C-alpha positions in Angstrom: -38.9 14.3 -17.7 -42.6 13.9 -18.6 -42.8 12.4 -22.1 -45.7 12.1 -24.5 -45.1 9.3 -27.0 -47.2 9.6 -30.1 -47.2 6.2 -31.7 -49.7 3.5 -32.9 -49.1 1.2 -30.0 -51.9 -1.3 -29.1 -52.3 -2.1 -25.4 -53.4 -5.4 -24.0 -56.9 -4.1 -23.2 -57.3 -2.6 -26.7 -56.2 -5.9 -28.2 -58.7 -7.9 -26.1 -61.6 -5.5 -26.8 -61.2 -4.9 -30.5 -58.6 -7.2 -32.1 -59.9 -10.7 -31.3 -59.4 -12.9 -34.3 -57.5 -10.1 -36.2 -54.0 -10.9 -37.6 -51.5 -8.2 -38.3 -47.8 -7.4 -37.8 -46.8 -6.5 -34.3 -43.2 -5.4 -34.9 -44.2 -1.7 -34.7 -46.0 -2.0 -31.4 -43.3 -4.2 -30.0 -40.6 -1.6 -30.8 -42.8 1.2 -29.4 -43.3 -0.7 -26.1 -39.6 -1.4 -25.9 -38.7 2.2 -26.3 -41.4 3.3 -23.8 -40.0 0.9 -21.2 -36.4 1.9 -22.0 -37.4 5.5 -21.2 -39.1 4.5 -18.0 -36.1 2.4 -17.0 -34.0 5.5 -16.5 -36.7 7.4 -14.6 -38.8 9.2 -17.2 -42.6 9.4 -16.9 -44.0 8.2 -20.2 -47.6 8.3 -21.6 -48.4 6.7 -24.9 -50.9 8.5 -27.2 -52.1 6.0 -29.7 -54.1 6.5 -32.9 -54.7 2.7 -33.0 -55.1 0.7 -36.2 -57.5 0.7 -39.2 -58.2 -3.0 -39.4 -60.7 -3.8 -36.7 -63.8 -2.5 -38.6 -65.2 -0.9 -35.5 -65.6 2.6 -33.9 -63.4 2.8 -30.8 -64.5 5.4 -28.2 -61.7 7.3 -26.4 -60.4 5.5 -23.4 -57.2 4.9 -21.5 -55.5 1.8 -20.0 -52.5 1.0 -17.8 -49.9 -1.7 -18.1 -47.5 -2.6 -15.3 -43.9 -3.5 -16.2 -40.7 -3.9 -14.1 -39.8 -0.4 -15.1 -43.1 1.1 -13.8 -46.7 1.7 -14.9 -47.2 2.7 -18.5 -50.4 4.7 -19.4 -51.8 4.4 -22.9 -54.5 6.9 -24.1 -56.6 6.6 -27.2 -58.7 9.3 -28.9 -61.9 8.4 -30.7 -60.8 6.0 -33.4 -62.4 5.0 -36.7 -60.8 1.6 -37.1 -61.8 1.2 -40.7 -59.9 1.2 -44.0 -58.5 4.6 -45.2 -59.4 6.3 -41.9 -55.9 6.8 -40.6 -55.7 10.5 -41.6 -58.9 11.1 -39.6 -57.5 9.3 -36.6 -54.2 11.2 -36.8 -56.0 14.6 -36.9 -58.2 13.5 -33.9 -55.1 12.6 -31.9 -53.4 15.9 -32.7 -56.4 17.8 -31.2 -56.5 15.4 -28.2 -52.8 15.6 -27.5 -52.7 19.4 -27.8 -55.4 19.7 -25.1 -53.6 17.1 -23.0 -50.4 19.2 -23.2 -52.2 22.2 -21.8 -53.0 20.2 -18.6 -50.0 17.9 -18.4 -47.2 20.3 -19.4 -45.0 17.7 -21.1 -41.3 18.2 -21.2 -40.8 16.2 -24.4 -42.9 14.7 -27.2 -41.6 11.7 -29.2 -43.4 11.1 -32.5 -43.1 7.9 -34.5 -42.1 8.5 -38.1 -42.9 11.2 -40.6 -46.7 11.3 -40.4 -49.6 13.6 -41.0 -50.2 13.8 -37.2 -46.6 14.6 -36.4 -46.5 17.4 -39.1 -49.6 19.0 -37.6 -48.5 18.6 -34.0 -44.9 19.7 -34.2 -45.6 23.5 -34.1 -48.4 23.1 -31.6 -46.4 21.6 -28.7 -45.1 24.9 -27.2 -42.2 24.8 -24.7 -41.6 21.2 -25.4 -38.5 19.2 -26.7 -39.5 17.5 -29.9 -37.9 14.1 -30.9 -38.5 12.1 -34.1 -38.4 8.3 -33.9 -37.4 7.6 -37.5 -38.2 4.0 -38.4 -39.1 4.0 -42.1 -37.8 6.4 -44.7 -40.9 8.2 -46.0 -39.5 8.2 -49.5 -39.0 4.4 -49.7 -40.2 2.9 -53.0 -41.9 0.1 -51.2 -44.7 -0.6 -53.7 -44.6 -3.1 -56.6 -42.8 -1.5 -59.6 -40.6 0.4 -57.1 -43.2 3.2 -56.6 -43.9 5.7 -53.8 -47.2 7.5 -54.0 -47.8 11.2 -53.1 -44.1 12.1 -52.8 -44.8 15.8 -53.2 -47.1 15.8 -50.1 -44.6 13.6 -48.1 -41.9 16.1 -49.0 -43.9 18.9 -47.4 -44.6 16.9 -44.3 -40.9 15.9 -44.1 -39.6 19.5 -44.4 -42.1 20.8 -41.8 -41.2 18.1 -39.2 -37.5 18.3 -39.7 -37.3 22.0 -39.4 -39.0 21.9 -35.9 -37.4 18.8 -34.5 -34.7 18.8 -31.8 -33.5 15.2 -31.9 -33.9 12.0 -33.9 -33.9 8.4 -32.7 -32.9 6.6 -35.9 -33.0 2.9 -36.7 -30.0 3.1 -39.2 -27.1 5.4 -40.1 -28.8 6.7 -43.2 -31.7 8.1 -41.1 -29.4 10.0 -38.7 -30.5 13.2 -40.3 -27.7 15.9 -40.3 -30.4 18.6 -40.3 -31.4 17.7 -36.8 -28.9 18.8 -34.1 -29.1 15.7 -31.8 -29.0 12.1 -33.0 -28.9 8.6 -31.5 -29.0 5.2 -33.1 -31.9 2.9 -31.9 -32.0 0.0 -34.3 -34.0 -2.4 -32.2 -34.8 -3.7 -28.7 -35.1 -7.3 -27.5 -37.4 -7.8 -24.5 -37.8 -10.6 -22.1 -39.9 -12.6 -24.6 -36.7 -12.8 -26.6 -34.1 -13.0 -23.9 -35.9 -15.8 -22.0 -36.5 -17.9 -25.1 -33.2 -18.1 -26.9 -30.4 -20.4 -26.2 -26.6 -20.4 -26.7 -26.5 -23.9 -28.1 -24.3 -24.6 -31.1 -26.6 -25.5 -33.9 -25.5 -28.1 -36.4 -26.9 -29.2 -39.8 -28.2 -32.7 -39.7 -27.0 -35.1 -42.4 -29.9 -36.3 -44.6 -32.2 -33.5 -43.4 -33.0 -30.4 -45.5 -31.6 -27.1 -44.3 -34.4 -25.1 -42.5 -34.5 -21.4 -43.6 -36.9 -19.1 -41.9 -38.2 -15.7 -43.1 -40.3 -13.6 -40.7 -42.2 -10.4 -41.5 -44.2 -11.9 -44.4 -43.8 -12.1 -48.1 -45.1 -8.6 -49.3 -43.2 -7.1 -52.2 -41.1 -4.8 -50.0 -40.0 -7.8 -48.0 -38.5 -9.4 -51.1 -40.3 -12.7 -50.8 -40.5 -13.1 -54.6 -36.7 -12.8 -54.7 -36.3 -15.7 -52.2 -38.7 -17.9 -54.1 -36.8 -17.2 -57.3 -33.4 -17.9 -55.6 -34.4 -21.4 -54.6 -34.1 -22.4 -58.3 -30.3 -21.8 -58.0 -29.8 -23.7 -54.7 -28.8 -27.4 -55.0 -28.9 -28.2 -51.3 -32.5 -29.3 -50.3 -34.2 -26.7 -48.1 -37.4 -26.2 -46.2 -38.4 -22.5 -46.2 -40.8 -21.4 -43.5 -42.5 -18.0 -43.8 -44.2 -16.2 -40.9 -46.3 -13.1 -41.1 -48.4 -11.9 -44.0 -48.6 -14.9 -46.4 -51.2 -13.7 -48.8 -49.9 -14.7 -52.2 -50.9 -12.7 -55.2 -51.1 -14.2 -58.7 -47.5 -13.5 -59.5 -46.3 -15.2 -56.3 -48.6 -18.2 -57.0 -47.1 -18.6 -60.4 -43.5 -18.4 -59.0 -44.3 -21.1 -56.5 -45.1 -23.5 -59.3 -41.5 -23.1 -60.5 -39.8 -24.0 -57.2 -37.6 -27.2 -57.7 -39.2 -30.3 -56.1 -36.2 -30.8 -53.7 -37.3 -27.7 -51.9 -40.4 -27.1 -49.7 -42.2 -23.9 -48.7 -44.3 -23.5 -45.6 -46.6 -20.5 -45.2 -47.4 -20.2 -41.5 -49.1 -16.8 -41.2 -48.9 -14.7 -38.0 -47.8 -16.1 -34.7 -47.7 -14.8 -31.1 -44.4 -13.1 -30.6 -43.1 -15.3 -27.8 -44.1 -18.4 -29.8 -42.3 -17.2 -32.9 -39.1 -16.6 -30.9 -39.3 -20.2 -29.6 -39.7 -21.5 -33.2 -36.7 -19.5 -34.3 -34.6 -21.0 -31.5 -35.9 -24.5 -32.0 -36.1 -24.9 -35.8 -34.0 -22.4 -37.7 -30.7 -23.3 -39.4 -30.6 -20.1 -41.3 -32.5 -16.8 -40.8 -33.0 -14.7 -43.9 -33.9 -11.0 -44.6 -34.6 -10.3 -48.2 -36.1 -6.8 -47.6 -35.6 -4.6 -50.6 -33.3 -1.5 -50.4 -36.3 0.6 -51.9 -34.0 2.8 -53.9 -33.2 5.4 -51.3 -29.5 4.6 -50.8 -27.5 2.2 -48.7 -28.7 2.0 -45.1 -31.3 4.7 -45.6 -34.5 2.7 -46.0 -34.7 1.7 -42.4 -33.5 -1.3 -40.3 -35.8 -4.3 -40.1 -36.9 -5.0 -36.5 -36.4 -8.7 -37.2 -32.7 -8.3 -37.7 -32.1 -7.7 -34.0 -34.3 -10.6 -33.1 -32.5 -12.8 -35.6 -29.2 -11.8 -34.1 -30.3 -12.7 -30.6 -30.8 -16.4 -31.6 -27.2 -17.2 -32.4 -28.1 -18.6 -35.9 -26.4 -17.6 -39.1 -28.2 -14.7 -41.0 -28.3 -14.0 -44.7 -29.4 -10.4 -45.5 -29.7 -7.7 -48.1 -27.8 -4.5 -47.4 -30.8 -3.0 -45.6 -29.8 -5.2 -42.7 -26.4 -3.5 -42.2 -25.8 -1.5 -39.0 -22.1 -0.9 -38.1 -18.8 -2.5 -38.9 -18.8 -4.9 -36.0 -22.4 -6.0 -36.4 -22.0 -6.4 -40.1 -18.9 -8.6 -39.7 -21.0 -11.5 -38.3 -23.6 -11.6 -41.0 -23.5 -12.9 -44.6 -24.8 -10.1 -46.9 -25.5 -10.0 -50.6 -25.6 -7.0 -52.9 -28.5 -6.0 -55.2 -31.6 -8.0 -55.8 -30.4 -10.8 -58.0 -31.9 -14.3 -57.1 -28.6 -15.9 -58.1 -26.7 -13.7 -55.6 -29.1 -14.5 -52.8 -28.7 -18.2 -53.6 -24.9 -17.9 -53.6 -25.0 -16.3 -50.1 -27.2 -19.1 -48.8 -25.0 -21.8 -50.3 -21.9 -20.0 -48.7 -23.5 -20.3 -45.3 -24.4 -23.9 -45.8 -20.8 -24.7 -47.0 -19.2 -23.0 -44.0 -21.9 -23.6 -41.5 -19.9 -24.4 -38.4 -17.8 -21.2 -38.7 -21.0 -19.1 -39.5 -22.6 -20.4 -36.3 -19.6 -19.3 -34.2 -19.9 -15.8 -35.7 -23.6 -15.8 -35.0 -23.0 -16.7 -31.4 -20.5 -13.8 -31.0 -23.1 -11.4 -32.4 -25.7 -12.9 -30.0 -23.5 -11.9 -27.0 -23.4 -8.2 -28.2 -27.1 -8.0 -28.9 -28.2 -9.5 -25.6 -25.9 -7.0 -23.7 -26.4 -3.8 -25.7 -29.9 -3.9 -27.2 -32.0 -4.9 -24.2 -34.4 -2.5 -22.5 -31.8 -1.6 -19.9 -29.1 -1.1 -22.5 -31.3 1.1 -24.7 -32.4 3.1 -21.7 -28.9 4.1 -20.8 -28.3 5.2 -24.4 -31.5 7.3 -24.4 -30.8 8.9 -21.1 -27.5 10.3 -22.3 -29.3 11.5 -25.5 -32.1 13.2 -23.6 -29.7 14.9 -21.2 -27.8 16.3 -24.1 -30.9 17.7 -25.7 -32.2 19.2 -22.4 -28.8 20.8 -21.8 -29.2 22.8 -25.0 -33.0 23.3 -24.8 -35.5 23.3 -27.5 -34.6 25.9 -30.1 -37.0 24.9 -32.9 
């Protein structure tokens, strides 16, 4: 099938031209690239239509680029982009107009749109004679802001209802987003590419006597990531630890105040953003425990989303401590140490449990690694998507 993939992917040429010296999270683009390659791996012709980012402080003229992968050549097309703060709605509208015109010439069989967005809500009724698939990564009703808030819920509800009522299939990152209103559903929690596969080992990690336990948190320390909960939890952990944080490490005044209360036998390192391949090497080399403190965001168990980092964590063969947002299925969950709620004492207890039973936790982590490196690669995901697409095509678009 000919597939148009509407997502904010940033190609190599775009990054080189407009993002030099810029630092931002790449988990979204990495997931988008993984899915595009997975679709190509089973014979589909994929073109990405990207509305870019709003952090480059430049005007980007429309252009296209091509990237070559083992699965084939991927084309990425950009509309005219205002890469400036608060300009995302403008870029979404521009991309809708551009993609509508492209469809008249290209006659796509399917469009895949990333998340519940303004662009997707405007586009979903305009793509005639086309199968429509939602890639649902983040619950639009997540209360991800400080104070457990979510702005403009009334408008988000209108977008949600419009998109869901015209969507044929959903690719969801967690069970809570496998929306029953949509007739065809598949679980796509994460993809590990060669940057992961080629840089993780199967060695049996051991804690070193006399050395602090090395805990790593990726994805930054923003409120939604629960970084404040981890800082507070360290006051209840007796075992000396070094906590390394990668990603957005901008500390607000509240976080700076919390840092002054961390016991002296613990150490925090704020390392900022890293190149993806280098980060995976660091996890493999340095991590004793990997932690995910992402908040549940008050939308119900397994309904907020599934952190991209959880699949990368699982690929390393290191013990993982996670909030319930990191749950997937019964088998996956059995290898991870979870904690309930958002109590720092509970988080500390989970970390101490892993330390006290470290050797057995490593063995569990290595079992999970085997599954992830077999099932959640580009090839494995491609096979799952191919079955999903064939099922939708057999029934046709009826929305």
